[in-house]
mmCIF file of the N, C-alpha and C atoms, coordinates in Angstrom:
data_MODEL
# 
_entry.id   MODEL 
# 
loop_
_atom_site.group_PDB 
_atom_site.id 
_atom_site.type_symbol 
_atom_site.label_atom_id 
_atom_site.label_alt_id 
_atom_site.label_comp_id 
_atom_site.label_asym_id 
_atom_site.label_entity_id 
_atom_site.label_seq_id 
_atom_site.pdbx_PDB_ins_code 
_atom_site.Cartn_x 
_atom_site.Cartn_y 
_atom_site.Cartn_z 
_atom_site.occupancy 
_atom_site.B_iso_or_equiv 
_atom_site.pdbx_formal_charge 
_atom_site.auth_seq_id 
_atom_site.auth_comp_id 
_atom_site.auth_asym_id 
_atom_site.auth_atom_id 
_atom_site.pdbx_PDB_model_num 
ATOM 1   N N  . MET A 1 1  ? 112.418 108.506 101.095 1.00 0.00 ? 1  MET A N  1 
ATOM 2   C CA . MET A 1 1  ? 113.323 107.975 100.085 1.00 0.00 ? 1  MET A CA 1 
ATOM 3   C C  . MET A 1 1  ? 113.623 106.499 100.314 1.00 0.00 ? 1  MET A C  1 
ATOM 4   N N  . GLY A 1 2  ? 113.821 106.074 101.566 1.00 0.00 ? 2  GLY A N  1 
ATOM 5   C CA . GLY A 1 2  ? 114.198 104.704 101.854 1.00 0.00 ? 2  GLY A CA 1 
ATOM 6   C C  . GLY A 1 2  ? 113.096 103.690 101.659 1.00 0.00 ? 2  GLY A C  1 
ATOM 7   N N  . THR A 1 3  ? 111.881 104.146 101.374 1.00 0.00 ? 3  THR A N  1 
ATOM 8   C CA . THR A 1 3  ? 110.785 103.206 101.200 1.00 0.00 ? 3  THR A CA 1 
ATOM 9   C C  . THR A 1 3  ? 110.657 102.746 99.755  1.00 0.00 ? 3  THR A C  1 
ATOM 10  N N  . LYS A 1 4  ? 111.624 103.061 98.923  1.00 0.00 ? 4  LYS A N  1 
ATOM 11  C CA . LYS A 1 4  ? 111.587 102.591 97.539  1.00 0.00 ? 4  LYS A CA 1 
ATOM 12  C C  . LYS A 1 4  ? 111.502 101.078 97.527  1.00 0.00 ? 4  LYS A C  1 
ATOM 13  N N  . ARG A 1 5  ? 110.581 100.569 96.743  1.00 0.00 ? 5  ARG A N  1 
ATOM 14  C CA . ARG A 1 5  ? 110.323 99.131  96.679  1.00 0.00 ? 5  ARG A CA 1 
ATOM 15  C C  . ARG A 1 5  ? 111.214 98.452  95.656  1.00 0.00 ? 5  ARG A C  1 
ATOM 16  N N  . PHE A 1 6  ? 111.547 97.185  95.967  1.00 0.00 ? 6  PHE A N  1 
ATOM 17  C CA . PHE A 1 6  ? 112.229 96.337  95.001  1.00 0.00 ? 6  PHE A CA 1 
ATOM 18  C C  . PHE A 1 6  ? 111.201 95.868  93.976  1.00 0.00 ? 6  PHE A C  1 
ATOM 19  N N  . ASP A 1 7  ? 111.643 95.608  92.761  1.00 0.00 ? 7  ASP A N  1 
ATOM 20  C CA . ASP A 1 7  ? 110.734 95.097  91.735  1.00 0.00 ? 7  ASP A CA 1 
ATOM 21  C C  . ASP A 1 7  ? 110.290 93.669  92.045  1.00 0.00 ? 7  ASP A C  1 
ATOM 22  N N  . LYS A 1 8  ? 111.119 92.943  92.789  1.00 0.00 ? 8  LYS A N  1 
ATOM 23  C CA . LYS A 1 8  ? 110.821 91.575  93.200  1.00 0.00 ? 8  LYS A CA 1 
ATOM 24  C C  . LYS A 1 8  ? 111.371 91.390  94.610  1.00 0.00 ? 8  LYS A C  1 
ATOM 25  N N  . PRO A 1 9  ? 110.562 90.875  95.549  1.00 0.00 ? 9  PRO A N  1 
ATOM 26  C CA . PRO A 1 9  ? 111.049 90.691  96.914  1.00 0.00 ? 9  PRO A CA 1 
ATOM 27  C C  . PRO A 1 9  ? 112.218 89.703  96.978  1.00 0.00 ? 9  PRO A C  1 
ATOM 28  N N  . VAL A 1 10 ? 113.005 89.827  98.022  1.00 0.00 ? 10 VAL A N  1 
ATOM 29  C CA . VAL A 1 10 ? 114.109 88.907  98.287  1.00 0.00 ? 10 VAL A CA 1 
ATOM 30  C C  . VAL A 1 10 ? 113.729 88.097  99.523  1.00 0.00 ? 10 VAL A C  1 
ATOM 31  N N  . ARG A 1 11 ? 113.746 86.771  99.404  1.00 0.00 ? 11 ARG A N  1 
ATOM 32  C CA . ARG A 1 11 ? 113.403 85.897  100.529 1.00 0.00 ? 11 ARG A CA 1 
ATOM 33  C C  . ARG A 1 11 ? 114.701 85.458  101.204 1.00 0.00 ? 11 ARG A C  1 
ATOM 34  N N  . ILE A 1 12 ? 114.761 85.716  102.521 1.00 0.00 ? 12 ILE A N  1 
ATOM 35  C CA . ILE A 1 12 ? 115.939 85.317  103.289 1.00 0.00 ? 12 ILE A CA 1 
ATOM 36  C C  . ILE A 1 12 ? 115.497 84.497  104.510 1.00 0.00 ? 12 ILE A C  1 
ATOM 37  N N  . ARG A 1 13 ? 116.409 83.652  104.968 1.00 0.00 ? 13 ARG A N  1 
ATOM 38  C CA . ARG A 1 13 ? 116.212 82.924  106.230 1.00 0.00 ? 13 ARG A CA 1 
ATOM 39  C C  . ARG A 1 13 ? 116.727 83.853  107.318 1.00 0.00 ? 13 ARG A C  1 
ATOM 40  N N  . PHE A 1 14 ? 115.800 84.353  108.125 1.00 0.00 ? 14 PHE A N  1 
ATOM 41  C CA . PHE A 1 14 ? 116.143 85.445  109.026 1.00 0.00 ? 14 PHE A CA 1 
ATOM 42  C C  . PHE A 1 14 ? 115.321 85.337  110.289 1.00 0.00 ? 14 PHE A C  1 
ATOM 43  N N  . GLY A 1 15 ? 115.944 85.483  111.423 1.00 0.00 ? 15 GLY A N  1 
ATOM 44  C CA . GLY A 1 15 ? 115.210 85.426  112.674 1.00 0.00 ? 15 GLY A CA 1 
ATOM 45  C C  . GLY A 1 15 ? 115.165 84.014  113.211 1.00 0.00 ? 15 GLY A C  1 
ATOM 46  N N  . LYS A 1 16 ? 113.983 83.539  113.528 1.00 0.00 ? 16 LYS A N  1 
ATOM 47  C CA . LYS A 1 16 ? 113.808 82.206  114.106 1.00 0.00 ? 16 LYS A CA 1 
ATOM 48  C C  . LYS A 1 16 ? 114.212 81.137  113.104 1.00 0.00 ? 16 LYS A C  1 
ATOM 49  N N  . PRO A 1 17 ? 114.846 80.063  113.565 1.00 0.00 ? 17 PRO A N  1 
ATOM 50  C CA . PRO A 1 17 ? 115.227 78.965  112.662 1.00 0.00 ? 17 PRO A CA 1 
ATOM 51  C C  . PRO A 1 17 ? 114.014 78.426  111.901 1.00 0.00 ? 17 PRO A C  1 
ATOM 52  N N  . GLY A 1 18 ? 114.218 78.207  110.629 1.00 0.00 ? 18 GLY A N  1 
ATOM 53  C CA . GLY A 1 18 ? 113.165 77.668  109.780 1.00 0.00 ? 18 GLY A CA 1 
ATOM 54  C C  . GLY A 1 18 ? 112.205 78.711  109.233 1.00 0.00 ? 18 GLY A C  1 
ATOM 55  N N  . LYS A 1 19 ? 112.346 79.947  109.626 1.00 0.00 ? 19 LYS A N  1 
ATOM 56  C CA . LYS A 1 19 ? 111.458 81.017  109.167 1.00 0.00 ? 19 LYS A CA 1 
ATOM 57  C C  . LYS A 1 19 ? 112.129 81.804  108.050 1.00 0.00 ? 19 LYS A C  1 
ATOM 58  N N  . THR A 1 20 ? 111.326 82.245  107.112 1.00 0.00 ? 20 THR A N  1 
ATOM 59  C CA . THR A 1 20 ? 111.848 83.114  106.054 1.00 0.00 ? 20 THR A CA 1 
ATOM 60  C C  . THR A 1 20 ? 111.165 84.467  106.155 1.00 0.00 ? 20 THR A C  1 
ATOM 61  N N  . PHE A 1 21 ? 111.806 85.442  105.582 1.00 0.00 ? 21 PHE A N  1 
ATOM 62  C CA . PHE A 1 21 ? 111.338 86.820  105.626 1.00 0.00 ? 21 PHE A CA 1 
ATOM 63  C C  . PHE A 1 21 ? 111.437 87.397  104.223 1.00 0.00 ? 21 PHE A C  1 
ATOM 64  N N  . LEU A 1 22 ? 110.403 88.075  103.766 1.00 0.00 ? 22 LEU A N  1 
ATOM 65  C CA . LEU A 1 22 ? 110.431 88.736  102.473 1.00 0.00 ? 22 LEU A CA 1 
ATOM 66  C C  . LEU A 1 22 ? 110.888 90.173  102.654 1.00 0.00 ? 22 LEU A C  1 
ATOM 67  N N  . VAL A 1 23 ? 111.947 90.533  101.974 1.00 0.00 ? 23 VAL A N  1 
ATOM 68  C CA . VAL A 1 23 ? 112.461 91.893  101.997 1.00 0.00 ? 23 VAL A CA 1 
ATOM 69  C C  . VAL A 1 23 ? 111.962 92.570  100.732 1.00 0.00 ? 23 VAL A C  1 
ATOM 70  N N  . THR A 1 24 ? 111.164 93.613  100.903 1.00 0.00 ? 24 THR A N  1 
ATOM 71  C CA . THR A 1 24 ? 110.490 94.227  99.757  1.00 0.00 ? 24 THR A CA 1 
ATOM 72  C C  . THR A 1 24 ? 110.956 95.636  99.418  1.00 0.00 ? 24 THR A C  1 
ATOM 73  N N  . SER A 1 25 ? 111.791 96.215  100.275 1.00 0.00 ? 25 SER A N  1 
ATOM 74  C CA . SER A 1 25 ? 112.193 97.601  100.032 1.00 0.00 ? 25 SER A CA 1 
ATOM 75  C C  . SER A 1 25 ? 113.646 97.850  100.445 1.00 0.00 ? 25 SER A C  1 
ATOM 76  N N  . ILE A 1 26 ? 114.136 98.972  100.021 1.00 0.00 ? 26 ILE A N  1 
ATOM 77  C CA . ILE A 1 26 ? 115.490 99.396  100.365 1.00 0.00 ? 26 ILE A CA 1 
ATOM 78  C C  . ILE A 1 26 ? 115.629 99.550  101.881 1.00 0.00 ? 26 ILE A C  1 
ATOM 79  N N  . LEU A 1 27 ? 114.639 100.149 102.504 1.00 0.00 ? 27 LEU A N  1 
ATOM 80  C CA . LEU A 1 27 ? 114.701 100.360 103.947 1.00 0.00 ? 27 LEU A CA 1 
ATOM 81  C C  . LEU A 1 27 ? 114.690 99.032  104.702 1.00 0.00 ? 27 LEU A C  1 
ATOM 82  N N  . GLU A 1 28 ? 113.842 98.091  104.288 1.00 0.00 ? 28 GLU A N  1 
ATOM 83  C CA . GLU A 1 28 ? 113.833 96.775  104.936 1.00 0.00 ? 28 GLU A CA 1 
ATOM 84  C C  . GLU A 1 28 ? 115.187 96.079  104.789 1.00 0.00 ? 28 GLU A C  1 
ATOM 85  N N  . ALA A 1 29 ? 115.763 96.159  103.607 1.00 0.00 ? 29 ALA A N  1 
ATOM 86  C CA . ALA A 1 29 ? 117.062 95.527  103.367 1.00 0.00 ? 29 ALA A CA 1 
ATOM 87  C C  . ALA A 1 29 ? 118.132 96.154  104.252 1.00 0.00 ? 29 ALA A C  1 
ATOM 88  N N  . ARG A 1 30 ? 118.127 97.449  104.341 1.00 0.00 ? 30 ARG A N  1 
ATOM 89  C CA . ARG A 1 30 ? 119.109 98.143  105.186 1.00 0.00 ? 30 ARG A CA 1 
ATOM 90  C C  . ARG A 1 30 ? 118.940 97.738  106.648 1.00 0.00 ? 30 ARG A C  1 
ATOM 91  N N  . ASN A 1 31 ? 117.690 97.655  107.099 1.00 0.00 ? 31 ASN A N  1 
ATOM 92  C CA . ASN A 1 31 ? 117.438 97.244  108.488 1.00 0.00 ? 31 ASN A CA 1 
ATOM 93  C C  . ASN A 1 31 ? 117.903 95.816  108.743 1.00 0.00 ? 31 ASN A C  1 
ATOM 94  N N  . CYS A 1 32 ? 117.732 94.940  107.770 1.00 0.00 ? 32 CYS A N  1 
ATOM 95  C CA . CYS A 1 32 ? 118.213 93.560  107.909 1.00 0.00 ? 32 CYS A CA 1 
ATOM 96  C C  . CYS A 1 32 ? 119.732 93.534  108.047 1.00 0.00 ? 32 CYS A C  1 
ATOM 97  N N  . LEU A 1 33 ? 120.422 94.269  107.188 1.00 0.00 ? 33 LEU A N  1 
ATOM 98  C CA . LEU A 1 33 ? 121.885 94.298  107.233 1.00 0.00 ? 33 LEU A CA 1 
ATOM 99  C C  . LEU A 1 33 ? 122.401 94.817  108.570 1.00 0.00 ? 33 LEU A C  1 
ATOM 100 N N  . ARG A 1 34 ? 121.677 95.726  109.162 1.00 0.00 ? 34 ARG A N  1 
ATOM 101 C CA . ARG A 1 34 ? 122.106 96.336  110.424 1.00 0.00 ? 34 ARG A CA 1 
ATOM 102 C C  . ARG A 1 34 ? 121.646 95.553  111.645 1.00 0.00 ? 34 ARG A C  1 
ATOM 103 N N  . SER A 1 35 ? 120.795 94.566  111.430 1.00 0.00 ? 35 SER A N  1 
ATOM 104 C CA . SER A 1 35 ? 120.232 93.797  112.534 1.00 0.00 ? 35 SER A CA 1 
ATOM 105 C C  . SER A 1 35 ? 121.265 92.868  113.160 1.00 0.00 ? 35 SER A C  1 
ATOM 106 N N  . ASP A 1 36 ? 121.099 92.606  114.441 1.00 0.00 ? 36 ASP A N  1 
ATOM 107 C CA . ASP A 1 36 ? 121.971 91.641  115.107 1.00 0.00 ? 36 ASP A CA 1 
ATOM 108 C C  . ASP A 1 36 ? 121.647 90.210  114.677 1.00 0.00 ? 36 ASP A C  1 
ATOM 109 N N  . LYS A 1 37 ? 120.580 90.032  113.910 1.00 0.00 ? 37 LYS A N  1 
ATOM 110 C CA . LYS A 1 37 ? 120.218 88.718  113.380 1.00 0.00 ? 37 LYS A CA 1 
ATOM 111 C C  . LYS A 1 37 ? 121.013 88.381  112.116 1.00 0.00 ? 37 LYS A C  1 
ATOM 112 N N  . TRP A 1 38 ? 121.627 89.397  111.503 1.00 0.00 ? 38 TRP A N  1 
ATOM 113 C CA . TRP A 1 38 ? 122.442 89.152  110.308 1.00 0.00 ? 38 TRP A CA 1 
ATOM 114 C C  . TRP A 1 38 ? 123.699 88.400  110.742 1.00 0.00 ? 38 TRP A C  1 
ATOM 115 N N  . PRO A 1 39 ? 124.065 87.340  110.024 1.00 0.00 ? 39 PRO A N  1 
ATOM 116 C CA . PRO A 1 39 ? 125.243 86.542  110.415 1.00 0.00 ? 39 PRO A CA 1 
ATOM 117 C C  . PRO A 1 39 ? 126.517 87.377  110.534 1.00 0.00 ? 39 PRO A C  1 
ATOM 118 N N  . ALA A 1 40 ? 127.233 87.151  111.595 1.00 0.00 ? 40 ALA A N  1 
ATOM 119 C CA . ALA A 1 40 ? 128.462 87.903  111.853 1.00 0.00 ? 40 ALA A CA 1 
ATOM 120 C C  . ALA A 1 40 ? 129.565 87.549  110.877 1.00 0.00 ? 40 ALA A C  1 
ATOM 121 N N  . SER A 1 41 ? 129.437 86.404  110.203 1.00 0.00 ? 41 SER A N  1 
ATOM 122 C CA . SER A 1 41 ? 130.494 85.962  109.302 1.00 0.00 ? 41 SER A CA 1 
ATOM 123 C C  . SER A 1 41 ? 130.435 86.627  107.929 1.00 0.00 ? 41 SER A C  1 
ATOM 124 N N  . SER A 1 42 ? 129.584 87.623  107.785 1.00 0.00 ? 42 SER A N  1 
ATOM 125 C CA . SER A 1 42 ? 129.452 88.304  106.494 1.00 0.00 ? 42 SER A CA 1 
ATOM 126 C C  . SER A 1 42 ? 130.724 89.058  106.151 1.00 0.00 ? 42 SER A C  1 
ATOM 127 N N  . GLY A 1 43 ? 130.891 89.343  104.886 1.00 0.00 ? 43 GLY A N  1 
ATOM 128 C CA . GLY A 1 43 ? 132.128 89.958  104.444 1.00 0.00 ? 43 GLY A CA 1 
ATOM 129 C C  . GLY A 1 43 ? 131.938 91.143  103.523 1.00 0.00 ? 43 GLY A C  1 
ATOM 130 N N  . PRO A 1 44 ? 132.761 91.242  102.495 1.00 0.00 ? 44 PRO A N  1 
ATOM 131 C CA . PRO A 1 44 ? 132.778 92.429  101.641 1.00 0.00 ? 44 PRO A CA 1 
ATOM 132 C C  . PRO A 1 44 ? 131.470 92.680  100.889 1.00 0.00 ? 44 PRO A C  1 
ATOM 133 N N  . LYS A 1 45 ? 130.744 91.640  100.574 1.00 0.00 ? 45 LYS A N  1 
ATOM 134 C CA . LYS A 1 45 ? 129.481 91.848  99.859  1.00 0.00 ? 45 LYS A CA 1 
ATOM 135 C C  . LYS A 1 45 ? 128.445 92.503  100.769 1.00 0.00 ? 45 LYS A C  1 
ATOM 136 N N  . GLN A 1 46 ? 128.524 92.233  102.052 1.00 0.00 ? 46 GLN A N  1 
ATOM 137 C CA . GLN A 1 46 ? 127.629 92.905  102.999 1.00 0.00 ? 46 GLN A CA 1 
ATOM 138 C C  . GLN A 1 46 ? 127.944 94.400  103.037 1.00 0.00 ? 46 GLN A C  1 
ATOM 139 N N  . ARG A 1 47 ? 129.216 94.724  103.092 1.00 0.00 ? 47 ARG A N  1 
ATOM 140 C CA . ARG A 1 47 ? 129.605 96.144  103.126 1.00 0.00 ? 47 ARG A CA 1 
ATOM 141 C C  . ARG A 1 47 ? 129.189 96.843  101.834 1.00 0.00 ? 47 ARG A C  1 
ATOM 142 N N  . PHE A 1 48 ? 129.390 96.179  100.695 1.00 0.00 ? 48 PHE A N  1 
ATOM 143 C CA . PHE A 1 48 ? 128.996 96.775  99.419  1.00 0.00 ? 48 PHE A CA 1 
ATOM 144 C C  . PHE A 1 48 ? 127.481 96.960  99.361  1.00 0.00 ? 48 PHE A C  1 
ATOM 145 N N  . ALA A 1 49 ? 126.729 95.981  99.854  1.00 0.00 ? 49 ALA A N  1 
ATOM 146 C CA . ALA A 1 49 ? 125.266 96.087  99.861  1.00 0.00 ? 49 ALA A CA 1 
ATOM 147 C C  . ALA A 1 49 ? 124.821 97.280  100.705 1.00 0.00 ? 49 ALA A C  1 
ATOM 148 N N  . HIS A 1 50 ? 125.444 97.445  101.856 1.00 0.00 ? 50 HIS A N  1 
ATOM 149 C CA . HIS A 1 50 ? 125.098 98.579  102.723 1.00 0.00 ? 50 HIS A CA 1 
ATOM 150 C C  . HIS A 1 50 ? 125.345 99.899  101.988 1.00 0.00 ? 50 HIS A C  1 
ATOM 151 N N  . GLU A 1 51 ? 126.471 100.011 101.324 1.00 0.00 ? 51 GLU A N  1 
ATOM 152 C CA . GLU A 1 51 ? 126.788 101.231 100.559 1.00 0.00 ? 51 GLU A CA 1 
ATOM 153 C C  . GLU A 1 51 ? 125.795 101.429 99.417  1.00 0.00 ? 51 GLU A C  1 
ATOM 154 N N  . SER A 1 52 ? 125.440 100.343 98.740  1.00 0.00 ? 52 SER A N  1 
ATOM 155 C CA . SER A 1 52 ? 124.495 100.424 97.622  1.00 0.00 ? 52 SER A CA 1 
ATOM 156 C C  . SER A 1 52 ? 123.105 100.841 98.090  1.00 0.00 ? 52 SER A C  1 
ATOM 157 N N  . LEU A 1 53 ? 122.682 100.309 99.219  1.00 0.00 ? 53 LEU A N  1 
ATOM 158 C CA . LEU A 1 53 ? 121.372 100.674 99.762  1.00 0.00 ? 53 LEU A CA 1 
ATOM 159 C C  . LEU A 1 53 ? 121.334 102.146 100.163 1.00 0.00 ? 53 LEU A C  1 
ATOM 160 N N  . LEU A 1 54 ? 122.405 102.621 100.784 1.00 0.00 ? 54 LEU A N  1 
ATOM 161 C CA . LEU A 1 54 ? 122.468 104.045 101.139 1.00 0.00 ? 54 LEU A CA 1 
ATOM 162 C C  . LEU A 1 54 ? 122.458 104.913 99.886  1.00 0.00 ? 54 LEU A C  1 
ATOM 163 N N  . ALA A 1 55 ? 123.175 104.477 98.849  1.00 0.00 ? 55 ALA A N  1 
ATOM 164 C CA . ALA A 1 55 ? 123.197 105.230 97.595  1.00 0.00 ? 55 ALA A CA 1 
ATOM 165 C C  . ALA A 1 55 ? 121.813 105.259 96.954  1.00 0.00 ? 55 ALA A C  1 
ATOM 166 N N  . ALA A 1 56 ? 121.103 104.157 97.012  1.00 0.00 ? 56 ALA A N  1 
ATOM 167 C CA . ALA A 1 56 ? 119.748 104.113 96.455  1.00 0.00 ? 56 ALA A CA 1 
ATOM 168 C C  . ALA A 1 56 ? 118.800 105.007 97.249  1.00 0.00 ? 56 ALA A C  1 
ATOM 169 N N  . MET A 1 57 ? 118.989 105.048 98.558  1.00 0.00 ? 57 MET A N  1 
ATOM 170 C CA . MET A 1 57 ? 118.168 105.939 99.382  1.00 0.00 ? 57 MET A CA 1 
ATOM 171 C C  . MET A 1 57 ? 118.419 107.395 99.018  1.00 0.00 ? 57 MET A C  1 
ATOM 172 N N  . ALA A 1 58 ? 119.659 107.712 98.655  1.00 0.00 ? 58 ALA A N  1 
ATOM 173 C CA . ALA A 1 58 ? 120.029 109.076 98.297  1.00 0.00 ? 58 ALA A CA 1 
ATOM 174 C C  . ALA A 1 58 ? 119.712 109.404 96.839  1.00 0.00 ? 58 ALA A C  1 
ATOM 175 N N  . GLY A 1 59 ? 119.392 108.380 96.064  1.00 0.00 ? 59 GLY A N  1 
ATOM 176 C CA . GLY A 1 59 ? 119.049 108.606 94.656  1.00 0.00 ? 59 GLY A CA 1 
ATOM 177 C C  . GLY A 1 59 ? 120.209 108.471 93.689  1.00 0.00 ? 59 GLY A C  1 
ATOM 178 N N  . SER A 1 60 ? 121.378 108.070 94.179  1.00 0.00 ? 60 SER A N  1 
ATOM 179 C CA . SER A 1 60 ? 122.531 107.935 93.287  1.00 0.00 ? 60 SER A CA 1 
ATOM 180 C C  . SER A 1 60 ? 122.748 106.502 92.810  1.00 0.00 ? 60 SER A C  1 
ATOM 181 N N  . ALA A 1 61 ? 121.876 105.600 93.205  1.00 0.00 ? 61 ALA A N  1 
ATOM 182 C CA . ALA A 1 61 ? 121.859 104.225 92.693  1.00 0.00 ? 61 ALA A CA 1 
ATOM 183 C C  . ALA A 1 61 ? 120.388 103.838 92.545  1.00 0.00 ? 61 ALA A C  1 
ATOM 184 N N  . THR A 1 62 ? 120.134 102.836 91.738  1.00 0.00 ? 62 THR A N  1 
ATOM 185 C CA . THR A 1 62 ? 118.750 102.416 91.520  1.00 0.00 ? 62 THR A CA 1 
ATOM 186 C C  . THR A 1 62 ? 118.356 101.324 92.521  1.00 0.00 ? 62 THR A C  1 
ATOM 187 N N  . PRO A 1 63 ? 117.068 101.155 92.727  1.00 0.00 ? 63 PRO A N  1 
ATOM 188 C CA . PRO A 1 63 ? 116.617 100.040 93.562  1.00 0.00 ? 63 PRO A CA 1 
ATOM 189 C C  . PRO A 1 63 ? 117.064 98.681  93.005  1.00 0.00 ? 63 PRO A C  1 
ATOM 190 N N  . VAL A 1 64 ? 117.167 98.563  91.691  1.00 0.00 ? 64 VAL A N  1 
ATOM 191 C CA . VAL A 1 64 ? 117.627 97.308  91.082  1.00 0.00 ? 64 VAL A CA 1 
ATOM 192 C C  . VAL A 1 64 ? 119.072 97.030  91.470  1.00 0.00 ? 64 VAL A C  1 
ATOM 193 N N  . GLN A 1 65 ? 119.918 98.045  91.422  1.00 0.00 ? 65 GLN A N  1 
ATOM 194 C CA . GLN A 1 65 ? 121.314 97.880  91.817  1.00 0.00 ? 65 GLN A CA 1 
ATOM 195 C C  . GLN A 1 65 ? 121.418 97.515  93.296  1.00 0.00 ? 65 GLN A C  1 
ATOM 196 N N  . ALA A 1 66 ? 120.636 98.180  94.125  1.00 0.00 ? 66 ALA A N  1 
ATOM 197 C CA . ALA A 1 66 ? 120.659 97.907  95.559  1.00 0.00 ? 66 ALA A CA 1 
ATOM 198 C C  . ALA A 1 66 ? 120.160 96.491  95.846  1.00 0.00 ? 66 ALA A C  1 
ATOM 199 N N  . ARG A 1 67 ? 119.115 96.065  95.135  1.00 0.00 ? 67 ARG A N  1 
ATOM 200 C CA . ARG A 1 67 ? 118.578 94.716  95.332  1.00 0.00 ? 67 ARG A CA 1 
ATOM 201 C C  . ARG A 1 67 ? 119.625 93.672  94.962  1.00 0.00 ? 67 ARG A C  1 
ATOM 202 N N  . CYS A 1 68 ? 120.295 93.869  93.841  1.00 0.00 ? 68 CYS A N  1 
ATOM 203 C CA . CYS A 1 68 ? 121.338 92.920  93.412  1.00 0.00 ? 68 CYS A CA 1 
ATOM 204 C C  . CYS A 1 68 ? 122.440 92.813  94.461  1.00 0.00 ? 68 CYS A C  1 
ATOM 205 N N  . ALA A 1 69 ? 122.849 93.933  95.003  1.00 0.00 ? 69 ALA A N  1 
ATOM 206 C CA . ALA A 1 69 ? 123.892 93.920  96.034  1.00 0.00 ? 69 ALA A CA 1 
ATOM 207 C C  . ALA A 1 69 ? 123.395 93.229  97.298  1.00 0.00 ? 69 ALA A C  1 
ATOM 208 N N  . PHE A 1 70 ? 122.130 93.433  97.648  1.00 0.00 ? 70 PHE A N  1 
ATOM 209 C CA . PHE A 1 70 ? 121.572 92.789  98.830  1.00 0.00 ? 70 PHE A CA 1 
ATOM 210 C C  . PHE A 1 70 ? 121.475 91.274  98.625  1.00 0.00 ? 70 PHE A C  1 
ATOM 211 N N  . VAL A 1 71 ? 121.066 90.844  97.445  1.00 0.00 ? 71 VAL A N  1 
ATOM 212 C CA . VAL A 1 71 ? 121.007 89.412  97.128  1.00 0.00 ? 71 VAL A CA 1 
ATOM 213 C C  . VAL A 1 71 ? 122.394 88.789  97.254  1.00 0.00 ? 71 VAL A C  1 
ATOM 214 N N  . ASP A 1 72 ? 123.404 89.472  96.732  1.00 0.00 ? 72 ASP A N  1 
ATOM 215 C CA . ASP A 1 72 ? 124.776 88.972  96.841  1.00 0.00 ? 72 ASP A CA 1 
ATOM 216 C C  . ASP A 1 72 ? 125.212 88.856  98.304  1.00 0.00 ? 72 ASP A C  1 
ATOM 217 N N  . ALA A 1 73 ? 124.847 89.844  99.108  1.00 0.00 ? 73 ALA A N  1 
ATOM 218 C CA . ALA A 1 73 ? 125.217 89.814  100.528 1.00 0.00 ? 73 ALA A CA 1 
ATOM 219 C C  . ALA A 1 73 ? 124.496 88.683  101.256 1.00 0.00 ? 73 ALA A C  1 
ATOM 220 N N  . ALA A 1 74 ? 123.235 88.479  100.944 1.00 0.00 ? 74 ALA A N  1 
ATOM 221 C CA . ALA A 1 74 ? 122.483 87.390  101.578 1.00 0.00 ? 74 ALA A CA 1 
ATOM 222 C C  . ALA A 1 74 ? 123.051 86.039  101.163 1.00 0.00 ? 74 ALA A C  1 
ATOM 223 N N  . SER A 1 75 ? 123.461 85.933  99.916  1.00 0.00 ? 75 SER A N  1 
ATOM 224 C CA . SER A 1 75 ? 124.077 84.696  99.436  1.00 0.00 ? 75 SER A CA 1 
ATOM 225 C C  . SER A 1 75 ? 125.406 84.465  100.153 1.00 0.00 ? 75 SER A C  1 
ATOM 226 N N  . GLU A 1 76 ? 126.207 85.506  100.259 1.00 0.00 ? 76 GLU A N  1 
ATOM 227 C CA . GLU A 1 76 ? 127.486 85.424  100.954 1.00 0.00 ? 76 GLU A CA 1 
ATOM 228 C C  . GLU A 1 76 ? 127.289 84.978  102.410 1.00 0.00 ? 76 GLU A C  1 
ATOM 229 N N  . ALA A 1 77 ? 126.229 85.460  103.040 1.00 0.00 ? 77 ALA A N  1 
ATOM 230 C CA . ALA A 1 77 ? 125.943 85.135  104.439 1.00 0.00 ? 77 ALA A CA 1 
ATOM 231 C C  . ALA A 1 77 ? 125.212 83.803  104.574 1.00 0.00 ? 77 ALA A C  1 
ATOM 232 N N  . ARG A 1 78 ? 124.889 83.190  103.448 1.00 0.00 ? 78 ARG A N  1 
ATOM 233 C CA . ARG A 1 78 ? 124.202 81.892  103.409 1.00 0.00 ? 78 ARG A CA 1 
ATOM 234 C C  . ARG A 1 78 ? 122.820 81.943  104.048 1.00 0.00 ? 78 ARG A C  1 
ATOM 235 N N  . ILE A 1 79 ? 122.124 83.068  103.814 1.00 0.00 ? 79 ILE A N  1 
ATOM 236 C CA . ILE A 1 79 ? 120.759 83.171  104.309 1.00 0.00 ? 79 ILE A CA 1 
ATOM 237 C C  . ILE A 1 79 ? 119.751 83.406  103.183 1.00 0.00 ? 79 ILE A C  1 
ATOM 238 N N  . LEU A 1 80 ? 120.227 83.423  101.950 1.00 0.00 ? 80 LEU A N  1 
ATOM 239 C CA . LEU A 1 80 ? 119.328 83.606  100.822 1.00 0.00 ? 80 LEU A CA 1 
ATOM 240 C C  . LEU A 1 80 ? 118.474 82.359  100.681 1.00 0.00 ? 80 LEU A C  1 
ATOM 241 N N  . ALA A 1 81 ? 117.167 82.534  100.652 1.00 0.00 ? 81 ALA A N  1 
ATOM 242 C CA . ALA A 1 81 ? 116.229 81.417  100.500 1.00 0.00 ? 81 ALA A CA 1 
ATOM 243 C C  . ALA A 1 81 ? 115.682 81.462  99.077  1.00 0.00 ? 81 ALA A C  1 
ATOM 244 N N  . MET A 1 82 ? 115.664 80.345  98.439  1.00 0.00 ? 82 MET A N  1 
ATOM 245 C CA . MET A 1 82 ? 115.163 80.286  97.060  1.00 0.00 ? 82 MET A CA 1 
ATOM 246 C C  . MET A 1 82 ? 113.677 80.041  97.025  1.00 0.00 ? 82 MET A C  1 
# 
């Protein structure tokens, strides 16, 4: 269930400085949110994204909804790469 793909990948600045990472699925997004590489200064949008990703894994939310929440969380954490 968690391998559901996003319709469009999300590019984030993640890991080594200057490197970007393409997040292509619900499971990848969830792993990013749970990683120690995710900025500690994240807030309510990170928590909402985590809930949305879990809901999408369970089938009670769509991958589009989960992707939107993840994009918002990455933006809030200032790691969203355009």
